[in-house]
N, C-alpha and C positions, 0 to 999 in steps of 0.2 A: 503494500499499500504506500503510495506517494504521500508527501506531506499535505499537498493539495487535497487529496482523498480525505485524510485525516481531518483537516479543516472543514471539508464540506459535511462529514459526518457530525463533527461536533456542533456545527451550525444547525444542522436539521435537528439534532437532539435537543438544542436549546430553544429554538424558535418554532419548529413545526412548519416551516415553508414547504411548499410543494417541491418535489424533485425538479420539476421543469424550472421553477424559479431559482433554485440553488444552482443548477447547472448553468443557467443564464448569467446569474451573478458572478460565478468563478470563472466563466469563460470570457465575459464582456467587461466586468467591472473590477474584479480582483486584480491586484498588483502586488508582487512580492515585496517591493519597497515600502508598501503600507503596513506590512506585518510587524506586530510587536507581540512575541509570545514567550510562554514558558515551556520548557522541556523537561521531560522526566524519562530516563532509560531510553533516550532516543526518540520519544514520542512526544507530540505537542498535547499538553493538557490544559492549557488556558491560552486564549489570544485575544487580541483586539486588532482593528484596523484604523489606522491614522491616515485618512485620505485628504490630500490637499485640495482646498477650495478658495474661491476668492470672495471677499465681502466688500460691498458697497457701504461706505461709512463717511458721512459728512463731505461727500463729494469725491472722496478718495477710494481707490480699489486696493484692498490690503489682503495678504495672504492669511488663511486661517487652516486649522486642522479640524476635520470632522471625524469623530470617533464613532465607529459602528462595529457591530458584530461582536461585541464583548461577551464572551462566554466562557465557561469552565466545565471540564468533565464533571459529571455528577459526583463521582466518589473522590474528588479533589477539592470540592467547595468547602468553604469555611476555613481555609488554611492561609489566607491572605494573599494568594497568588494574583487576584485581579487588582487588589489594592496596589501591589507593586507595578503591575503593568500599567494601571492608570497614572500612577505617579511618574513612571517612565515616560508615558505618552505626553504628559503635560510638560515635563522638562525638555522632551524633544521638541515640542512646539516652540518653547522659549529659545532653544538653541538654534532653531531655523529661522527665528525672527517673526514667527506667527503672532498676530496680535491676540489671538484668543483660539480656544478649542470649543466646539460645539457638539452637542449630541441630542438625540431624541430618545428618551428612556423607552425601553421596550414594554415596560409595565408601569403602572402608576406607582407602585410601592418602591420602585428604584429612585425616585426624585429624592427621598431623604438620604439614600445611600450616596449619591452623587454630591449632595450638599457637603459631605465629609471632606471632599477634595477642592472645595472652593467654588463649585459650580452654582450658578444662580438661575432660577427660572425666569428667563427674560423674553423667550419667544412664545407668543400667544396667538391664538386665532379668534376671529369673530364668527361664530356659528350663525349664518343668516338663513332663516327657514322660509320656504315657499310651498304653498299648498299646490295639489294637483291641478288646481283651476288656474293657476298663475301662467300666463303666456308670455311673460317677458316682453311686453310692449311698452311704448308705441312701436308700431311696425314701420321703421324707416326703411326706404328703399336704398338700393345700392350695395347690398351686402350679398355675398354667395358663398357656399361652401368650397373649401379647398379640396379638390379630389386627390392629388398626390401629395400626401403628407411628407413624404421623403424628398420632396424638392428641396434643393439648398435653400431657396428662398424662404422656406418655412423655418429651418433652424436659425437663419439669420435674423428673422423676425423675431423668434424666441429670444436670442440674446438681446436685441433691441429692446424688447418690451420688459424684460427683467430689469434692465438698466434704468427704466423710467421710475422705478421705485427708490426711494431716498435711502433705504437702509435695509439690505437684504443680502443673503447668500445667493451668488451668482453661479451659473452653470455653464459648461462648455458645450460645444456641438456634440461632442461624444456623449456627455451627460444626457443631452436632450434625446439622443437616439435611445439610450439606456432607458429613459422614461417611457418611450413608445414600446420598447420591449416589455417593460414592467407591466404597463397597462393592458397589453395584449395578452399577457399570461393570466390576467384576472378574468375568472369566469363572467363577470358582469362588468368588465371594463370598457371604456369608450374614450377616444380622443377625438376632438373636432378642432378645425381651424377655419375662420373665415377671412375673406379678402374683400376689398372694395372692388367695384366694377373696373377699376383701373389696374388691378392685379396685385395691389399692395396688401400683404397680409396684416391684418390689424387686430386679430383676437384669436385666442385658443384656449381650450379648456380640456382638463382631465376628470373623468368622473367614473364612479363605480357604483354598482348595484348589487345588493346580496341576493343571488338567485334562490336561496334557500328560505329567505323571508320576504314574501311578496308586500308586506306591510311596511318594510323598512325604507326610508328615504334613499333617493339617490344621492350619494356624497359627491359634491363637486370639490375635487382635492385641490385644484388650482385654476384660477381664471386670470389670464393675462390679456389686457386690451389697451388700446391707444386712448379710449374714451368710453363713456357710458353706453352710447348707442352701439359701438362695436362689441362691447361686452354682452349686452342684450342679445345681439345677433348670435353670439356664440351659444349662449344659453338656450336660444330658441332652436338651434341645431340639435342640442342634447334633448329638448323637449319633443322633437320629432321622433327621437329614438325612444323615449319613455313618455308617452302622451299621458298616462293616467297616474303617474307617481309623484309624490312630493319630493322636493329638492332641499338638501342642506348644503350651502355654499361655505366652504371654509375660507374666509377671506381675511386679508390683513386688518389688524385692528386700526380703525379710523377715528375721527374725532367723536363721533356718536355711535358707539358699538352697541350691538344687539345682545349678544351673549358670548363673554369671553371665557375661554378655556385654555389651560397650559398646553403648549406644543412642543417645547424643547428648552435646553438648557446651554448656557455658555460658561466659560472659565477664561478670565483675562490671563494671558501668559506673558504678555509684553506690555506692562502698563505705560511705559514711556512712549512707544509707539501710538497706543490708543490716545493718550493725552496730548501727544504732539499733533495728531490729526485734528482733535477738537480744537486745539489752540490755533492751528493754521486756518481753519474754517471760520473761526470766530475771534478776529483780532482784538475786538473790544473786550472780551472775556478776560477777567482777571480773578485768580483764586489760588490758594495755597493748600495743598492736599497731602496729607501724610498717609501713606499705604503701608499695611503689614500684609506679609504673605509667607506662611509657614513652609511652603514647598518650593518657591522660586526665589532665591535670595536677592536677586537684582531688582525684584519688585519692591523691596523694603527701602523706601526712600521718602523723601519730601519733595514734591513737585510744585514749582512755583510757575504759574501760568500768567503771561502778560505779553501784550504786543505781538500776538501771533506765535510766541515761542515758549518753550519750558526751560526751566533751569532745575537741574537735579542736584540735591545735596544728600548728605548723609541722613539716616533715619530720625536721629535725634536732632531737634531744632527748637530754638527759643522764639521763633517767629510765631505770630498769631495765625492759627490754623482755621481755614474755613471748613475743612472736612478732616477728620481723623478717623479712618476707616480701615477695614480689612478688605481684601481683594474681591470677595463676594458682594460686599456692601457697595463698593465702587461700581461694579457691574450693575447692580440694581439701580443706582443713581443714573449712570451713563445711559441705560436703555430703559428708562421709564418714560411715561407719557410726557410730551412737551409741556403740557399744562402743569404736571407736577414739577417738571424741571424749572419753569418759570417761579414757582413757590420757593423751592430751595436754592434757587440761583445757580442752575447749571443747565447748559444747552443739551437736554436729553432728547433722545430720539427712539422711537420703537422699532425693533428689528423684526425681520420676517424671515422664516425659513420654510421650504417646501420641496416637494419632488426629490426627496433624499432616498427613495427606494425603501422607505421603512415600512 
């Protein structure tokens, strides 16, 4: 048995994904360079994957690491193997200059576990619900479905539409094709894209319906569009496919959210990069922030922000502090709502994460 075969078996035992999905993931997504693992007697007993991604943050595109597939052989659990791998992954992120690590817990009970490593729940979605009678009108003219979803113009539009969001995880063209493979393997999966009559692709959506539960709503996992009419056109295409079902749209959290639920977590691994980006985007912002971090020593410092730049000094300081926080609380502040940021005096912004093959 090869190492990849061992990884696939451990994955299946931990997550229960279909053989088709596991084969797709390890043939199209998996990369040896992403693997962080623990070995015993020549066999992998615990591992996670640290995948490189980009993150749109205050107008800059920064490298991050996405942690996925964290699992341990059943008879080796409770021995601290994953704790060591998680610490190694976070320090690897710091050594590579990644601003942060992000992950989506496989189960709700894992949120407190990841809190122990300084992760904060900062990614949320707004679950917007629509009855089966909702037709996503008014019916603007000038939109049509894209027949060839593998046309390069579609993946180019995907990248362009993602970058319209102010704070979000970004995907590559290869990632986009992986999402199409993922949705195609779902028994109730559907992807649609729409263009204007000019041929410009202006919206797309990924959706899933549970074939074993006819009463369950269609979950629209992601909707990207240039504007509201284009988004409605994509939802209408889904409505043609499911004319009699209610919809649940997992949307980014806006100014007036409907129903906010946790979506994922992040862990700052290079505080200097994060605060430098904030400073450059907000030259008038001034603050003195002391940060403590038990896992990544270089984050233990006092950061003075002024005139678009930061000055870093030793952790101890006699200066007046605007914030004296641990790395987890800093992430909570940095990725809070803009309204909350205004109250506490920080240019906060809500981040978004989706389409991570979770």
